[in-house]
Phi, psi and omega in degrees: 000137176266120178248124179213150175235133181257133180238143169280130184217167167274121188303305185293319179297318181291324176301314179297318181295319179298316180293321180289336177286344180096012178293140180274131178285125181264317180166174179248141178229133173256105191253145169230117181250122174257116178263145178250151183290111171223147177292136175299143021265019182264142178229138176227126181215158169241127183246131172251129173253090190303316183288345180252355180065034182238158177214149183221144170256126185230134171243129177232147171235123180284125182266350179223065183310140181101320176262325177056051179244341185240122184230135166265119190234137171238131183217141178221140175285138177241155185276341185215110181302305185298319180293321179296316176300316181295320177301314181296321176301313182293336175281356177103001177284137180259136176293136182257304185200153175245132179243126178244137180206154169259127184236130170253128183252132178230158175223147177203119174049051177079007179247134177255135178246125177244102181269116189244137167250101187268127181306123178083353185237331181101207189268140177216152174234119173262121176255122191230141173226134175263118184195154172271348178263091186300316183294318178296319179298316179295324178298314178300316181300313183289330176297313181285329177299315179296322178296335177270000180082020181260148179219185183306324182294339180272351183291137173245102185282344182283148177289154176304321179303315180292319181296315180296318179299322179292319181292318185263005177063034181275000000 
């Protein structure tokens, strides 16, 4: 199970805090996510990581709608982003929204930090733990969140897909 909490943050300030906390820089990703229309709590997307020449097809099911912190996720690497999008179109899936972001990935003690600069929305930090023990995972997330100076008021419970639709009136 993927457990994550998303926070609204200042990108540069949070980058400095992650580095001072001792998190290891894993890499940078320039992502383009095409989401398809499915009723929540289901999500279907194709992700292109342009700078790495990779693409993924991902199906997620939100296990705690409204909070959007617990996801059952299936993901597979695909060889061609555009062809995968076209296959889904031909199968009858309708494109819903595209989300573009620059992501810096860090890791520290089994916790993954995804620092995102989302086009049109600004800075966000996804703190993620993969675990079957949901409560323990959330405890780890909140321990590092507090060390970064983040609290409940900084949480953004809406999905990127929802945020982009709101900004662009889609």
